[in-house]
C-alpha positions in Angstrom: -13.9 -4.2 3.7 -17.0 -3.7 1.5 -17.2 -4.1 -2.3 -16.8 -0.4 -3.1 -14.0 0.3 -0.6 -12.2 -2.8 -1.7 -12.5 -1.9 -5.4 -11.3 1.6 -4.7 -8.3 0.3 -2.8 -7.4 -2.1 -5.6 -7.8 0.6 -8.3 -5.8 3.0 -6.1 -2.7 0.9 -6.5 -2.7 1.9 -10.2 -2.0 5.5 -9.3 1.4 5.4 -11.1 -0.5 4.3 -14.2 -3.2 6.9 -13.8 -2.8 8.5 -17.3 -3.3 5.2 -19.1 -6.1 4.3 -16.6 -7.9 7.5 -17.6 -7.5 6.7 -21.3 -8.9 3.2 -20.7 -11.8 4.5 -18.7 -12.7 7.0 -21.4 -12.5 4.1 -24.0 -14.9 2.0 -21.8 -17.3 4.9 -21.7 -17.1 5.2 -25.5 -17.8 1.5 -25.9 -20.8 1.6 -23.6 -22.3 4.7 -25.2 -21.7 3.5 -28.8 -23.2 0.1 -27.9 -26.3 1.8 -26.7 -26.7 3.5 -30.1 -26.9 0.3 -32.1 -30.3 -0.9 -30.8 -31.7 2.6 -31.3 -30.4 2.7 -34.9 -31.7 -0.7 -35.5 -35.2 0.3 -34.2 -35.1 3.4 -36.4 -34.4 1.3 -39.5 -37.2 -1.1 -38.6 -39.6 1.9 -38.2 -38.4 3.2 -41.5 -39.1 0.0 -43.3 -42.4 -0.6 -41.6 -43.5 2.9 -42.6 -42.2 2.6 -46.1 -45.4 0.9 -47.4 -46.2 2.5 -50.8 -43.1 4.8 -50.8 -40.7 4.6 -53.7 -37.2 3.2 -53.1 -35.7 6.5 -54.3 -37.3 8.3 -51.4 -36.4 5.5 -48.9 -32.7 5.0 -49.6 -31.4 8.5 -48.6 -32.9 8.1 -45.1 -31.7 4.5 -44.8 -28.3 5.5 -46.0 -28.0 8.1 -43.3 -28.9 5.6 -40.7 -26.6 3.0 -42.1 -23.7 5.5 -42.4 -24.2 6.6 -38.8 -24.3 2.9 -37.8 -21.0 2.4 -39.6 -19.4 5.4 -37.7 -20.7 4.0 -34.4 -19.2 0.5 -35.3 -15.8 1.9 -36.3 -15.7 4.1 -33.1 -16.5 1.1 -30.9 -13.9 -0.9 -32.7 -11.2 1.7 -32.1 -12.1 2.0 -28.5 -12.1 -1.8 -28.2 -8.7 -2.1 -29.8 -7.3 0.5 -27.2 -8.8 -1.5 -24.4 -7.6 -4.9 -25.7 -4.0 -3.6 -26.3 -3.4 -1.8 -23.1 -5.6 -3.1 -20.3 -3.6 -6.3 -19.9 -0.3 -4.6 -20.2 -1.2 -2.2 -17.5 -2.4 -5.0 -15.3 0.8 -7.0 -15.8 2.9 -3.9 -14.9 0.7 -3.3 -11.9 1.1 -6.9 -10.7 4.9 -6.8 -10.8 4.9 -3.3 -9.1 2.5 -4.6 -6.4 4.7 -7.7 -5.8 7.8 -5.5 -5.5 6.0 -3.1 -3.1 4.7 -5.9 -1.0 8.1 -7.6 -0.7 9.8 -4.3 0.0 7.3 -3.6 2.8 7.5 -7.0 4.3 11.3 -7.1 4.4 11.3 -3.8 6.3 8.9 -5.1 9.0 10.6 -5.9 12.3 11.7 -9.3 13.3 8.9 -9.5 15.8 6.4 -9.5 12.9 8.2 -12.3 11.1 8.4 -14.3 14.3 4.6 -14.2 14.5 4.2 -15.2 10.8 4.9 -18.2 8.7 7.1 -17.5 5.7 5.0 -19.9 3.5 1.9 -17.9 4.6 3.4 -14.6 3.6 4.6 -16.0 0.3 1.1 -17.4 -0.4 -0.5 -14.0 0.5 1.8 -12.2 -1.8 1.5 -14.5 -4.8 -2.2 -15.0 -4.5 -2.8 -11.4 -3.8 -1.0 -10.0 -6.8 -2.8 -12.6 -9.0 -6.1 -11.4 -7.7 -5.1 -7.8 -8.3 -4.2 -8.6 -11.9 -7.5 -10.4 -12.5 -9.5 -7.5 -11.2 -7.6 -4.8 -13.1 -7.7 -6.8 -16.3 -11.4 -7.6 -15.9 -12.4 -4.1 -14.8 -10.8 -2.3 -17.7 -11.6 -4.9 -20.3 -15.3 -5.4 -19.5 -16.6 -4.4 -16.1 -16.2 -0.6 -16.4 -18.0 -0.6 -19.8 -20.7 -2.8 -18.2 -21.4 -0.5 -15.3 -21.5 2.6 -17.6 -23.8 0.8 -20.0 -26.2 -0.2 -17.3 -26.3 3.3 -15.8 -26.7 4.8 -19.3 -29.1 2.4 -20.9 -31.6 2.0 -18.1 -32.5 5.7 -17.7 -32.5 6.3 -21.5 -34.7 3.2 -22.0 -37.3 4.7 -19.6 -37.3 7.9 -21.7 -37.8 6.0 -25.0 -40.7 3.8 -23.6 -41.1 3.7 -19.8 -43.3 0.5 -19.6 -40.7 -1.5 -21.5 -37.9 0.3 -19.7 -39.5 -0.6 -16.4 -39.1 -4.3 -17.2 -35.4 -3.8 -17.7 -35.1 -1.9 -14.4 -36.9 -4.8 -12.6 -34.5 -7.3 -14.2 -31.5 -5.3 -13.0 -32.9 -4.9 -9.5 -33.4 -8.7 -9.4 -29.8 -9.3 -10.5 -28.5 -6.9 -7.9 -30.6 -8.2 -5.0 -29.9 -11.8 -5.8 -26.2 -11.3 -5.9 -26.2 -9.4 -2.6 -28.3 -12.0 -1.0 -26.0 -14.9 -2.1 -22.9 -13.0 -1.1 -24.2 -12.4 2.4 -25.1 -16.0 2.8 -21.8 -17.3 1.7 -19.4 -14.7 3.1 -18.4 -16.6 6.2 -17.9 -19.8 4.3 -15.7 -18.0 1.8 -13.5 -16.7 4.7 -13.2 -20.2 6.1 -12.1 -21.4 2.6 -9.3 -18.8 2.5 -8.3 -19.8 6.0 -8.0 -23.4 4.9 -5.9 -22.4 1.9 -3.6 -20.5 4.2 -3.3 -23.5 6.6 -2.5 -25.8 3.6 0.3 -23.4 2.5 1.7 -23.2 6.0 1.6 -26.9 6.6 3.1 -27.7 3.2 5.8 -25.1 3.7 6.7 -26.6 7.1 7.0 -30.1 5.6 9.1 -28.9 2.7 11.3 -26.7 4.8 12.0 -29.5 7.2 12.0 -32.5 4.9 14.9 -34.1 6.8 12.9 -34.1 10.0 9.8 -35.5 8.2 11.8 -38.3 6.7 13.9 -39.1 9.8 10.8 -39.5 12.0 8.8 -41.4 9.3 6.2 -38.6 9.1 5.5 -38.8 5.4 2.1 -40.4 5.7 1.3 -38.3 8.7 2.0 -35.0 7.0 0.2 -35.9 3.7 -2.7 -37.3 5.8 -3.0 -34.0 7.7 -3.0 -32.0 4.4 -5.7 -34.2 3.0 -7.8 -33.7 6.1 -7.5 -29.9 5.8 -8.3 -30.2 2.1 -11.5 -32.2 2.9 -12.6 -29.5 5.3 -12.0 -26.9 2.7 -14.1 -28.8 0.2 -16.9 -29.2 2.8 -16.9 -25.4 3.0 -16.4 -24.9 -0.7 -19.3 -27.0 -2.1 -22.1 -25.0 -0.4 -20.7 -21.8 -1.8 -20.5 -23.3 -5.3 -24.1 -24.6 -5.0 -25.4 -21.1 -4.0 -23.7 -19.5 -7.0 -24.8 -22.2 -9.4 -28.4 -21.7 -8.1 -28.0 -17.9 -8.7 -26.8 -18.5 -12.2 -29.8 -20.7 -13.0 -32.2 -18.2 -11.4 -30.8 -15.2 -13.3 -30.9 -17.1 -16.6 -34.6 -18.0 -16.0 -35.5 -14.4 -15.1 -33.7 -13.1 -18.1 -35.6 -15.4 -20.4 -38.9 -14.4 -18.8 -38.0 -10.8 -19.2 -37.4 -11.2 -22.9 -40.8 -12.9 -23.3 -42.5 -10.2 -21.3 -40.9 -7.4 -23.4 -42.3 -9.0 -26.5 -45.7 -9.6 -24.9 -45.9 -6.1 -23.4 -44.5 -4.6 -26.6 -47.2 -6.3 -28.7 -49.9 -5.1 -26.3 -48.5 -1.5 -26.4 -48.3 -1.7 -30.2 -51.9 -2.8 -30.5 -52.9 0.2 -28.4 -50.7 2.6 -30.3 -48.3 3.1 -27.4 -45.2 1.6 -29.1 -43.8 1.1 -32.6 -42.4 -2.1 -34.1 -39.0 -0.4 -34.1 -39.3 0.3 -30.3 -40.1 -3.3 -29.7 -37.1 -4.4 -31.7 -34.9 -1.8 -30.0 -35.9 -3.0 -26.6 -35.3 -6.6 -27.5 -31.7 -5.5 -28.4 -31.5 -3.5 -25.2 -32.6 -6.5 -23.2 -30.0 -8.8 -24.8 -27.3 -6.2 -24.1 -28.5 -5.6 -20.6 -28.7 -9.3 -19.8 -25.2 -9.9 -21.2 -23.8 -6.9 -19.3 -25.5 -7.9 -16.0 -24.0 -11.4 -16.4 -20.6 -9.8 -16.8 -21.2 -7.5 -13.8 -22.4 -10.5 -11.7 -19.3 -12.4 -12.7 -17.0 -9.4 -11.9 -18.7 -8.9 -8.5 -18.7 -12.6 -7.8 -15.0 -12.7 -8.6 -14.2 -9.9 -6.2 -16.3 -11.7 -3.6 -14.3 -14.9 -4.0 -11.1 -12.8 -3.8 -12.1 -10.6 -0.9 -10.5 -12.8 1.8 -7.2 -13.1 0.0 -7.1 -9.4 -0.9 -8.0 -8.5 2.7 -4.9 -10.5 3.9 -2.8 -8.8 1.2 -3.8 -5.3 2.4 -3.6 -6.3 6.0 0.0 -7.0 5.6 0.6 -3.8 3.6 -1.2 -1.9 6.4 1.0 -3.4 9.1 3.1 -0.5 10.4 6.7 -1.2 11.2 7.6 -0.4 14.8 11.2 0.1 13.6 11.3 2.7 10.8 13.0 5.9 9.9 11.9 9.0 11.8 11.1 12.1 9.8 14.3 14.0 9.3 16.5 11.0 10.1 20.0 11.5 8.7 22.9 9.6 7.2 25.6 8.6 9.7 28.5 8.2 7.3 31.2 5.9 8.6 30.9 5.7 12.4 33.8 6.0 14.8 32.2 3.2 16.9 31.4 4.7 20.3 28.3 2.9 21.7 26.2 4.0 24.7 23.3 2.1 26.3 21.6 4.6 28.6 19.0 3.1 31.0 17.6 0.8 28.4 14.7 -1.4 29.2 12.9 -3.9 26.9 10.3 -6.6 27.1 9.1 -8.9 24.3 5.7 -9.6 25.8 5.2 -6.5 28.0 5.3 -8.6 31.2 8.8 -10.1 31.6 11.7 -7.8 31.1 14.4 -9.0 28.8 16.6 -5.9 29.7 16.0 -3.7 32.7 17.7 -0.3 33.2 20.7 -1.5 31.2 23.5 1.1 31.0 26.8 0.5 29.3 29.3 2.7 27.5 31.7 1.1 25.0 34.5 3.2 23.6 35.3 3.1 19.9 37.7 0.2 19.0 37.2 -1.7 22.2 36.0 -5.3 22.7 33.2 -6.2 25.1 32.2 -9.8 25.8 28.7 -10.5 27.1 28.4 -13.5 29.4 25.3 -15.0 31.2 22.8 -17.8 31.4 20.4 -18.6 28.6 17.8 -15.8 28.7 20.0 -13.4 30.5 19.6 -10.7 27.8 22.8 -11.1 25.8 21.2 -11.6 22.3 18.5 -9.0 23.2 21.2 -6.4 23.9 22.8 -6.9 20.5 19.5 -7.2 18.6 18.6 -3.8 20.0 22.0 -2.5 18.9 21.3 -3.1 15.2 17.6 -2.2 15.7 15.9 -5.5 15.1 13.7 -4.1 17.9 13.7 -0.7 19.7 13.9 -0.2 23.5 10.6 0.6 25.3 12.6 3.1 27.4 16.1 4.5 27.5 18.4 5.5 24.6 21.1 3.9 22.5 23.6 6.3 21.0 26.2 5.8 18.3 29.0 8.4 18.4 26.8 10.4 20.7 23.7 10.4 18.4 20.4 8.8 19.4 20.4 5.9 16.9 16.6 6.5 16.2 17.7 9.8 14.6 19.9 7.8 12.1 18.5 6.3 9.0 18.1 2.6 9.5 20.0 1.6 6.4 22.9 3.9 7.4 23.0 2.4 10.9 23.0 -1.2 9.7 25.7 -0.3 7.1 28.0 0.4 10.0 27.3 -2.8 11.9 28.5 -6.3 10.9 26.9 -9.4 12.4 28.1 -13.0 12.5 25.1 -15.0 13.8 25.2 -18.1 15.9 22.9 -19.8 13.4 24.8 -19.0 10.2 22.2 -17.8 7.6 22.8 -18.3 3.9 20.6 -17.6 0.9 20.0 -20.1 -1.9 22.4 -18.3 -4.2 26.0 -18.6 -5.2 28.7 -18.4 -2.6 29.9 -15.1 -4.1 26.4 -13.7 -3.9 26.1 -14.7 -0.3 29.4 -13.0 0.5 28.5 -9.8 -1.3 25.3 -9.3 0.7 27.0 -6.6 2.8 29.1 -5.2 -0.1 27.4 -5.7 -3.5 30.2 -4.0 -5.4 33.1 -6.1 -3.9 35.6 -7.4 -6.5 36.6 -11.0 -6.9 40.0 -10.2 -5.3 38.2 -8.7 -2.2 36.0 -11.9 -2.0 39.0 -14.1 -2.0 40.9 -12.1 0.5 38.0 -12.1 3.0 37.5 -15.9 2.4 41.2 -16.6 3.1 41.1 -14.6 6.3 38.1 -16.6 7.4 39.7 -19.9 6.5 37.0 -20.5 3.9 38.9 -20.2 0.6 40.2 -23.7 0.5 36.8 -25.4 0.8 35.2 -22.9 -1.6 37.6 -23.7 -4.4 37.0 -27.4 -3.8 33.4 -26.9 -4.7 32.2 -27.8 -8.2 32.1 -24.2 -9.4 34.2 -22.5 -6.8 32.8 -19.1 -5.8 29.9 -19.5 -8.2 28.7 -22.8 -6.6 25.0 -22.6 -5.7 24.4 -22.9 -1.9 21.4 -25.0 -1.0 18.4 -23.6 0.9 19.6 -22.2 4.2 23.1 -23.4 3.2 22.0 -27.1 3.5 24.7 -28.3 1.1 27.5 -27.0 3.4 28.5 -28.2 6.9 27.9 -26.1 9.9 31.6 -25.0 10.1 31.6 -24.1 6.4 28.5 -22.0 6.8 30.0 -20.2 9.8 33.2 -19.4 8.0 31.3 -17.9 5.1 29.4 -15.8 7.7 32.7 -14.6 9.1 34.0 -13.9 5.5 30.9 -11.9 4.8 31.5 -9.7 7.9 35.1 -9.3 6.9 34.1 -8.2 3.4 31.6 -5.6 4.7 34.4 -4.0 6.8 32.0 -2.4 9.4 33.3 -0.1 12.3 31.0 -2.0 14.8 31.0 -5.8 14.9 28.7 -8.2 16.6 29.9 -11.8 17.1 27.1 -14.0 18.3 28.8 -17.4 19.1 30.8 -16.8 15.9 33.1 -19.9 16.4 30.6 -22.3 18.0 30.4 -24.6 15.0 34.1 -24.9 14.4 36.4 -27.6 15.4 39.4 -26.8 17.6 42.0 -26.5 14.7 39.8 -24.4 12.5 38.7 -22.2 15.5 42.4 -21.5 16.2 42.9 -20.3 12.6 39.6 -18.3 12.6 40.4 -16.7 15.9 43.5 -15.2 14.3 41.3 -13.8 11.5 38.8 -12.5 14.0 41.6 -10.7 15.9 42.6 -9.1 12.6 38.9 -8.2 11.9 38.3 -6.8 15.4 41.4 -4.6 15.4 40.3 -1.0 15.5 36.6 -1.9 15.6 34.1 -1.7 18.4 33.3 -5.4 18.9 30.5 -7.1 20.9 31.0 -10.8 21.5 28.7 -13.4 22.9 30.6 -16.6 23.6 31.1 -19.3 26.2 34.5 -20.5 25.2 37.2 -19.0 27.4 39.5 -18.7 24.4 37.0 -16.3 22.8 36.4 -13.9 25.7 39.8 -13.9 27.3 41.1 -11.0 25.2 38.1 -8.8 25.7 38.7 -5.3 27.1 35.7 -5.8 29.3 33.5 -8.7 30.2 29.9 -7.9 31.1 28.0 -10.6 33.1 24.3 -10.4 32.7 21.5 -12.0 34.7 17.8 -11.4 33.9 18.5 -8.4 31.9 20.7 -6.7 34.4 24.5 -6.2 34.7 25.7 -8.1 37.8 29.5 -7.9 37.1 31.8 -6.2 34.7 35.6 -5.9 34.3 38.6 -7.6 32.8 39.1 -11.3 32.7 41.7 -11.5 35.4 39.9 -9.0 37.6 36.6 -10.9 37.5 38.3 -14.3 38.1 40.1 -12.8 41.1 36.9 -11.3 42.4 35.5 -14.8 43.1 32.0 -14.0 41.9 29.6 -15.4 39.4 32.1 -15.1 36.5 34.8 -16.8 38.5 32.5 -19.8 39.2 31.7 -19.9 35.5 35.4 -20.0 34.6 36.0 -22.7 37.1 33.2 -24.8 35.7 34.5 -24.3 32.1 38.0 -25.3 33.0 36.8 -28.4 34.7 34.9 -29.3 31.5 31.6 -29.5 33.4 29.6 -27.1 31.3 29.7 -25.2 28.0 27.0 -22.8 29.2 25.5 -22.1 32.6 21.8 -22.5 32.5 21.0 -21.1 35.9 21.4 -17.6 37.2 25.0 -16.5 37.3 24.3 -14.1 40.1 23.2 -16.8 42.6 25.3 -17.7 45.6 26.3 -20.9 44.0 25.8 -22.9 40.8 23.7 -26.0 41.0 25.6 -29.2 41.8 25.7 -30.4 38.2 27.6 -27.2 37.3 30.1 -27.3 40.1 33.7 -27.9 39.2 34.9 -31.4 39.8 37.0 -31.8 42.9 
């Protein structure tokens, strides 16, 4: 992304502020135009004084007063424009930063799970925070100085050529040198700057890993190892950073030297032109003023361009994430579902994560509203994939999933997920209060509803034992609670949401036997009248299922009732025998094989 296209993209984010942006742009034009008038008026006053030899003061003052009055008007006008810019440029930039952060977060949260699996959360957080800070810096700098600078340069240089082209030519040469030198340095440091941004991202990801897994780092004595690796990456970043800083320092020295030489040449050339009658003293003074303004403006422009150059890599990452299209999004014309009845159809569904190995292959299953289906199979058989497709974490590559006879891609995503409740195997909690975690699925739930759901999930007693009850802050990822407590909160959360379709992914796996018995009663209450999909390996969980579906490598190999499948003597029957013998908690081999490996065989 080049300088102009990047700047256009950054300014394009201010579209909601376009009225204020136009006012600020016009104020910058006024500042640049009025600043150009000052050296001209100064030169006219000098010429008036130089030509006043022998003229009486009474004849001189009227002309001088007009020039001084005009200068005062110019000064007041520039002051008013500067006040407008000073008051509103930063305000607009602050609003823009918050809007950009909200838009980025909204976009990222809508991206599918596949995107997040390929990213590091610390990297995304770094991209967002650094990106919006870069946007703020560019917006504030552009409307406070840079725009007036560019206008001044494009106005002053052509007009200076009209006033005195030899002197104006010196200013033009100075600007060309500034431009060429900046472009040359940027081209020579571009790759290094990209490497620096990569190192910053690696530092953020590495630090995020260590902080997010501090128990692992401490348990394995990795404190010095982690900090040592961070320091190694930091040294690599400095090795790349120092040459960039050296080039830009050299550029600064060179431009200052050329600026000084230009001022001297203007005076020398102006003197020569004056002696030959080709310039007046006022024009020389005017051009000295022009030169000082142009030099200051070009330094501002160089700083602005250099700032964007240093920010290019981080802004490119920011826009790259924003440009990532979600593979799971609402279709044009998608409609609200309302409260679903709960009939679910998988019609010849196939799906692969990597495009090579099928996770589901020609999977067809019809589940009537209000019935319970248990999915059983080896690790990687396709159980979790099936249910992830159901609530559109991914979409099938072929086939159709229907809710109440409607292709679920024709339903708004929010409406679909409002009808589906999920209790995950890995209970996920936010670092918020217990009440806030429970209200995720139903933000307007009353305290009475919270307590009822918690009691049904056998969670109320341990909640009220916390320091602040339902207002107790849960640690990051629920770290301050036990696994069983986290899972009971997840069940309470699903109870509170009251969805017509329910997904239980190992919902009782972290509970002890006594608590599981109580929660099973709550789950039976929850599942009554709802379409329920269960992934479980405890016989107590799947025994009451209306239908048990046995999966192997993404295909259905058996389905039927518990007693029917046990009597059939197939893969499920062998799995039950192994469970009852206490040999396994989950079969790791294909359940469709002729026999389980020896270690999974029931004891004789």
